[in-house]
N, C-alpha and C positions, 0 to 999 in steps of 0.2 A: 504494501499499502504506500504509495508514498504521499508523503507527509505536505497537508494544506489544513486552509482554514479552520476544518471542518474533523477533523483525526488529530490534530494538535495537542496533548495535553493539557498546556500551561494557556490559561489563556493572553497572556501575552504575544506568544507564537500563534495563535489561534483568529480570536473574537478581535481582539486588541493590536493584529499584525502593525494593520496600517499606521497606528499611530506614535509606534516605537519602531519601525520598518530600516530609521537612521539610525540608530543603537548596533546596527548588523554589521557594520566595519569594526567596531572595535570591539563588543565582545560573543560575538557568535564563534564558533568552531576555526571559522574560514580567519578569521578576524587576529584571532589569537594566534592561528601558527605561519601568517604574515608578519605579525611582530616580531617573535620569536626566530624568524629568516631575517628581517630587521637586523634586528640585535646582532646576529650571527655576522650579519656583511660587514656592517656598520665597526665592529668589534675584529676583523681582520686587519680593515682597513687600519684603522687607530696602532695595529701591531704595525700594519709596516710603516706607518710615520712615524712610531718607537726609538726606528733604530736598530734595532738587534738584527744581528749580522746576516743569519739566512733570508732573509726578503728585504734585505740591502740592495739587490739588483730587479724589486721588482718593481713592474712599469706602473709610473702613477698615473700615466694616462688614461690606462683600462679601470680609474678609480667610477668614470661614469658607464663603464657597463655594467661594474658589480653591484650601482645604485640599480639599474634596473631589473634584478634579479627581482626585489622585494618592489622598487615602482611598479615592476609592469604585471608584478602577482595573479595567478587567473587560478579561479577553481578548479582549472584542469589538474594545475601547481599543487594546491594543496591535498587532492583526491592521491596525485600520487605520493604526499606525504605521508597519507591516512597511509593506501595500501603496501609501503616499505614500514610502515607502525605496523601491519599485520605479523609481521616476520620479526622487527627487532621487540616486539612488544613493550616499545620502549620512543615517547612520543617527540622526546630532544633530539635522542637521536638516528630518528628519521629525519628531522628540518637538518642534523648536519651532515646527515649524506646527499641530501639532496642540495646544498647550497656546496658540497663538493661534487657532484654531477657537472653543477653550474662551473663551475671554471674549470674543468675538464673541460666540456664543452665548447669553453673561451681560449681552451687551448692553454692554460696555466696550468696544467694538472702537479706540476712540479712545487707547488703554491700547497695545496689541498692539505698536508696534514697543517697547517698550522689555522684551516679554519675548526674553529673551538678549540685552539690549543691551549691546553690548564686549566679548561675549564671544566664545574660541574652543570649539573643540570637548573639549579636555582641561578647558577648568574645568566641566565637565558629569564627562567622566569621571573624570580623577583627585578629584572628588568623593563620585560617584554608588558609587562600587567596591569605595573605604574605607570606607565609607557600608553597605554591606550585608556584607562584612569582619566591620565592627564587630557588626553588627546578627547575625549568621550567629558569632559567637565568645561572642557576650554571652547568644544564646536557644537554643543549639542546642548548639557546643562544647563550654561550659567545665558546664553542664551532665553531660552525658555523660560525659567527664572527673570529674568530682565525685562522680559514682554509682560510677564504677569505683573510686574513692578510697575511699569511704564502705563499701565492699565490703572491701578491702584493711585499713583500720583495722579493724570488725568482727571480720575476723579473728585482725589481731595483737592484740587484747584476749583472744580465744574462746582463740587457741594461744600462751598468751603464756607457759605453766608446761611446753609439751611437750618435751620433750628431744628433740635428732634428731643423728642426726650428719652434722658436716660434711665435706664434700667440697673439695679445693685439687689443681686436675691433676688433677681422676677421682677419688683418693689419699681414703681412710678419713685425715680430721682432727678438728683438738680439736672435742670436741661442742659444739654449738648448739642454739637454740629455736627452731621452728618460728616464731614468735611474730615476735622477732629480726626474724627472716628477710625475714617478707610486711611488718615496719616497714620495711626498709630501702629496700622502691619505692615507699613512702606518702611518707617523706622526700625521696627524690628526684625523686618526680613532686611533690611542693609545689612546693619549691626551684625547680624548672623552671615552673611553671603562674605562680611570683611575678614572675620573672623574664617570664616571657611577657606577664604584666599591665601590668609596667612600663611598654613600649613603648607609644608613641602611634600612632595610626591620624592616619599625614599624608593633608594635599591641596594639591593645586596651585591655585590660584586669581588668575591675574592678569595676562589676554586672551593675546594669540599669539604672542608671547615673553617672558610674567612678567613685565612692567613696567608693567601697567595704562594700555597706550599711549593705547588708544580711549576710554576712561574718562579719562584726564588730558586729553584733545587735545579731547575734546566742555563740561568740567566743571572747566578749570586749577584754580581754586580750593578746589573738595572735598579732603577727607580719605580719596581711594580705597586706603590703606593698609590705615586704623585701621576704613574699612567691609569693605575683602575680611577681614581679622582675626577683626572683630565677626561677618558672615555666616556666617564656617567653625565658628567656636568656639562661637554661642549659638542657629543656629539649625542648627548636623547637627550639634554636638556633639563636630569632632572637632579639629584641632589643623592648621594654617595652613605651608606649610613658607615662608616669608621670600622668601628669593631663588632663583628656577627657572629655565629654560628655559620650551619651550613644555608641559611635562608633570614633574609631579612626580619628583624623581629616582629616589623607591621603594628610599631604604633602608633605612628603617623599616619600609616591606613586609616585604624584605627578610632584616631581623633578626627579624621575624615568624612570615617562614616557618621560620630556623634552628630558633625555639624547637620550634616546632610536632614541627618532622626532630627536636629532641633527646629531646621526651618520647612518640615515633613509638616511638626507640632503646630508653627506660626500658621500654616497655610491649612491644617484641620480647623485650627481653630477659628482663620477665616469665614471657612467654607459652613462654621455650623451659627455662626454669626450672619452669614449671608442666609443662610436655609430659614433663620428666625422670623429675620428681618421678612422674608419673601410671606412667612406664615401668620407674619403682624398687618400684613399689605402695604407697608411700607414700600413696598417694588413689586410691580407687575412685572413678567414676562413676556418677552417680544415673541409670539406663535411663528413657530414653522409648519407650512405647509405639508400636510398628510401626516404632520405628527399626533399621535396617540398618547394623553395623560394618564389614563385608565383604562382598561379593558373593560370595565362598566361605568363607569363614573364619567361620562361626556364630557362636565364642567370643565375637568381636568386639566392643571397644568405646573406638573410636580419639579419641584426645583431637582430634577435627576442629575444636571451638573456636578454641584455639589456634594451630590450625595455620591456619585462616580470617583470624584476625588476624593473622597473623606478618605473612602474604602482602599484604595487603591495606595492612598499614601500611609495607611495604617498596616497594608501590609507590606512595604516598601519601609518601614522606621520596624519591623517587628526583624525583617532578616537583618536589616541595617547592624538590629541592636545583636542579632546572634553573633554575626560578619566581627562586629566591633570584640564584644567581650570574648570569644574563639580565636583570633589568628596570631592574636599576644604570645598567645599558650600555645608553647610546643615540650615534647618532650626531649630533653640532653639538646645536643649538636639539631635535632632532626627529626621527624617523623611526619606522616602523609596526610595527616589530616588536613593541611592547608591548602595541599597541589587540589582536592577533592574540592574543598570549600571553596575558595577561587575560580574555581569554575562556573561558581553561583554569582559574582558578583552584578551581574548585569541585568538577574531579576531586577536585583531593587531599585537597579538604574531604569530599569520598562515602567515597574508600577510609579517608580515617580513622577516619569516624562509625562505617563496618562496621567495622575493625578496632575502637574503643572498643566496642562493642556487644556482638563477639565473644568479647572478653574477659573480661566482663563473664558471660556463658553461660557461658561455658566453669570460670568463678571459680565461679559458683552453681551447677554440677552438683559440686563438688568433694564428697568421703564420706571424711573421714580415716581412715586405717586406725592406729590405734595399735600393732598388734600388728607391724606390721615397722618400724614406727622402733625400739621396743623390741629386735626381733630383731636388727638391723643395731648398735645400738648392743651388745648383746650378746656379736653376733660381731666386736667389734673389740675387743676390750679394750687392744689395745697402743699406743689411745690414750690411754691416762691417763702415758704414758712423760713426759711434757711436762711431765705433772704433778709428778711421783714427783721428776724429775732436777731441777724450779727448785726445789723443797722442798730439797733435797738441797744444790744451792748455797746454797741461806739460811744452811744449817746446816754451813759449811765444808766438804764430804763430798768426795774425794778424785776428780776428774776424771766427776763424773755421769753428764753429756754420756756420753760415749763405755761407760760404765758398762751404759745403758739401752737405746744402738745394738747392742751386743751379744747385751744378749735377744731386743729386737726385729726383729732381723735374720737369725733364725734360722728355717729353713726347715721351724717349726712352729707350730701353731697358738697364737697366747696369748689362756689364760681369765684370769680369776680365778686359777685355783687357781694358776699361774703366774707371776700379778703377784706374790701374794702368796709365794710360793716365794722368788722372786729377794728379795724384804723383809727375810722372815728372815735371807737370808745378810748383811744386811748392819750393818756396823757400828758402828748405831746405838741412840739411849735406845727403850726399849720404848712412850714416850709417842708419840715421831716415827712410830718403827714403828703403831702403832694408829693416827694420821694419816692415815700411807700410805695403810693396809690402809681405810680410810675412803672415799677418792675412788674414785668406777666412771663407767663412759663416761657412766651417767645424771645422776649429780649434778657430773658436773665441766664447769659450761656456762658461768661466768663471770657478768658484772653484764650 
């Protein structure tokens, strides 16, 4: 049976494939193999440039031919490597053989034993995986996050002067402005994005147990630590961890996943608030021709995009939490649990991308219902009690909080007339009474 959207096991490769297909070059089996080939080729080029004697006569004008091995990498090439793996039962060794075959095809066979020279498989994996993650963050994740934040920024400006009843503990509270409430989420995301961007993409590159043993024994007078640092930083634009076991210790990857999880939490919070505002009729939703809200209730237009985003971001965060907790732990110098776990890195990225896109779709559907916001404020004149008692405190009025508490906790509706009648009973100047009567739920919105 050929894999398609109907028989795929996971929804990110089935139902939601069209929303995540741009992640395939980074996290698919093809993507992983291509990044491994890239590292092998760039490592060989770095060895040539290192000045070791056996490679001193390598024709450097052939570097462009070497780079084409990964630049022009095809699915057929990847399949060739997978077929070799069936024999070797080792995925990285199959990549090594593939690159060696390519050198032979380029008439460079005398240099093939310097492909994968002195390396262990994790020197390839622990550079290929963070490099693919770095590119996915820069080229897919951040543009989608920025797109979501741009929508929030536009709404914050557009609705800056829209007064809105706030709710604390689900109860009417001091009024706010809709634009400011949207801006809260933009600011939170901006802070977490900066923290995410501050985390380096770390790579392990140091031989079988992290000591560059094989390199040193072959060329004891060469500065292999300096070489490794230059290779990782210059050729791969990653940060090399200096003291490692056979594998990267993954602490920075864990920090990255924790940062992504916090961003997910903020967007889930945003989704729930938008869902609630829609249920309160503060927003209507743009209708899409042919779309059905309920199989039984024709009137319904459900906030499905915010719900879809919340669900997918929750799955993403659960997996990110496992990865962040598991990856930094390994038995002694190395066990294989990190290898199988790392193959799932694309899964939380996929659910995250679905969540980001769904939230953006939901936000773009919003139609502000100013009438509902106005009526909610007008029906809750009790919220000006805070303002009145605070001014009375300023004026030295005796027990103003208790006076307003007595007014607002009666079992009767508080209206503008109720408030103004109360103000008229106060032993304060006419100027103060005028100041108090000027306060409304619509203008008591702070700064």
